[in-house]
N, C-alpha and C positions, 0 to 999 in steps of 0.2 A: 860757714854754712849757707847754701843757698835755699832760700824760701820763696813761697809764691809772693810775699811781698816784693820782691825784687822785679816782678812782672807787671805791678800797678802801673796804671797810665792814667791821664787825664781824658777821660772820656770824652768830654765836651770838645777838646782839641782835637782828638783823634776823630771823632764825627766830622768836623768841621774841614779836616784834611780830605777823609774820604769822599764828603760831598763835593767838594772841588774837584778831585780826581775824577769823580763819576761825570760830572758837566762837562769838564775840559775834554775826556774821552768822546763824549757824545758830540759836543760841538765841534771837534777837530776833525771827526769823521763825517761830519755833516748828516748823521742819523738822525731819525724821529724820535728815538729814545732807546729803551732797554727791553729785551725779553730774557726771563730766567725761569728755570725749573723751580717750583715750589713743591719740596717732598714732605712737609710737617715736621721736619728736624730743625733744630737750632741754627744750623748755619744759613739754609736758605731762608729762614724767618728774618734772620738779622740782615742778609743781603736785601731781602724784599724792602724792608723798612728804611733801609739806608738810601736805597735807589727811590723809593717814594718821596722821602724827606728831601732829597737831592734834585729830584725833577719832577715832582707832581704826580699824582695818582695816573693821570691821562697819558703819561708817557712812559709808563711800565705794563708790560704785558706778561701775564704768568701762564705757564703751563704746568699742569698736574698730570703725571704720566707714570700711574702705577701700572705693575703687574700683579693683578689682584689676587694671584695664587702665592706671592712672597710678600707683598706690600700690606701691612696691618691696615685694618679700617680705620683704626683712631688716627693713624698718619693722614691718610685721604681726608678725614673730616677736620683735622687741625690745617691741613693744606687749604682747604676751601675757607674755612672758618678766617684764617689769616687774610687770604686775598679778599674775602668780602667786608671785613673790618678795615682794610686798608683803601677798599674802594679802588681796587684795580680791575681791569678786565681779565678774565682768565678762561681758558678751556681746560676741560678734563678729557684726556684721551687715553684710557686704557691701551697697553700695548701687548696684550696677552697673545692676538692673533697675529702681530707682525713676529713675535717670538717664535710662534708655532709655524710660521711659514718657514723659519730657518730650520726647525726640527724636522721638517719633510724633507730637508735636503740630504743627497746622498752622503755628504761628509759630515754630517752631525754625528757626534759621538755620544752617547746615552749617558746621563748623569756626570758629565764632565762639569762640576760645579762653578770652578774658577771661569772658565771659557764662556759659559751660560750666564754666569752674573756679568762679566765685562761685557758681553753682547747687549745685556739690558741697558748697561750705560752708554753704549755707542749708540743703540737706536735712540736713546732719549738726545744724546747730541744731535744726532741727524735730524731728528724734529724740530729741535729749537733751530737749528740753523737754517732749516727750510723757512721755518717763521721769520727768522730774522732777514733771510734774503729776500724773501717775498714782500717783505713790508719795512725796508730800509731801517732795520734796527740792529742793535750791537748785543751779542750774546753776552751776558753777565755771570761769572762762575762763582760758586760759593766756596771754593777750596781755601783754606786757611794754611798759615805757616807751618804749622805741626805737620799736616798732610802733605803739603809740598816737600818739605825737607825729607821726610822718611818715606815719600813715594807712596802714601796711601790714598791713591786715586786711580782711577782706571786711565791709561794713555788714550788719548782720542776719544774718551767718554767724558766722564765728568771734569777731566783735565783740559777738554776742548771748551776755549772761550776767548772772547776778544778782550776781555778785561777782567781781574782778579780783585775786587775792591778790598778784600780781606786777608790778601795774600801775605802782609806783613804783619797780621796778629795771630798769637798762637791761640790754639783750641780754648784754652784757659780764658783768656783775654776775650774770646768771641762771645763765650758764657757770661762773663761779666757786662760785656756790651748789651748781651741779650737783656739782662736784668736791668741795666741802665736805662735801655731805651723803653720800658716797661711792658715787654713781650709776656704772653701768658705764662704763668710759673709751670704748666706742663709741658710747654716747649723748652723753656729754659732748663729744666729738670731732666728733660728726657734723654736717656742714654743714647750715644752717638752709634749710628749705624748707617751703612750705605744701602741696606735693604736690598742687596743684590742676589741674596737667596735667603731663604726661610730661616728664621732665628738667628741670623748673623748680627753680632755685637762687635763693634769696633774694638774695644779693649780686650775683650775675651780673644779676639784673633791676634791682636798685637802681642798681647800677654803682659802689657805695662799700662797702669793708668795714664790717661793723657797729662795728668799734673805732675807726674814723675818724668814723663818724656819731654814736656816743656821745659822743666828745669834743667834737664841733660842739654837739651837744644841750645837754651839759653847761654849754659854755661860753655858749650862748644863753639857756638857761632857768634854769640854777642859779646861776651867776656873774654874769650879765646883763653880759657884756663886750661891749665896742664891736664893731660889725660889721666895721670897717675891720681892727681888730686881728686878729680871728679869718680874715678873708681873708688877711692877711699871712702867718698859719701854714697854712693849710688850702686857699687858692686859692679856685677855683670851685665846690668841693664845698660851701662855705659857701650860696653862693646856690642850689644843687641841693636841700640840705636845707630850706632857707627856703622853697623853692618847694613841696616835697612836704608841709611842715606847712601851708602857706597853702592849697593846692588841697583837702586832706583835711578842712579844717576842719569841713564838713558832717557827718562821720564821728563827731564827738566833742560833738555838740549834739542836741537833740530837733528834729524838723523843724519850719521856720518856720510860725508860725502868723497867718493874716490878722487883725488885729485889727478888729472890726467896731463896738465899743462907742463911741459918740460921748459 
């Protein structure tokens, strides 16, 4: 029987590995540091803390990019409080007006929730890359292994980054890391949400708690367990997770190329 105990890690060693990775990526690219989005959620909080500990606060820049119609005020406050507690330079830039400019386009479809939500993620990515390119920085992304394997991210949105320091940690492990790092409890315990539309909650949308998703992914990709054995323990959720992984394969690869050389 799989339990969360099988996901336990030595957080000190994990932090050491990730810190070395961040420093190596920055040094190897001859960048001046890191820029990242701070949402007020657990992933971005852990990412910010790890980058600051690896590089120093003076080499980490934060962007807080809410659409105030869908981003809860408490998330904005948590993001600002985190940036100030870690003593990094940050800018808050509401994206309401940028989104509204798209809504005035003739191709805009009213109330297409998914397309509009993904647009918010891609606008944020564009702003992060503008700051990165104009200041010789790398964009650090906060996606974790759970999100990557099931495709729970926006292609060319929050999936757009130069490095993914937490990309080998499952969501459950990121929360443990947040607690180990001493981040505020309100952030550690905050339910996961991309906040791409009002009221969006990750686990409600996915239909399976992350703890369960993580154990299924661990069984599939780390332990290489027999599918039928996993189904005996987790039922039809195994097929649901496998379907999410299969359908999101395009997000984890470069676009297909038509080979014309004969």
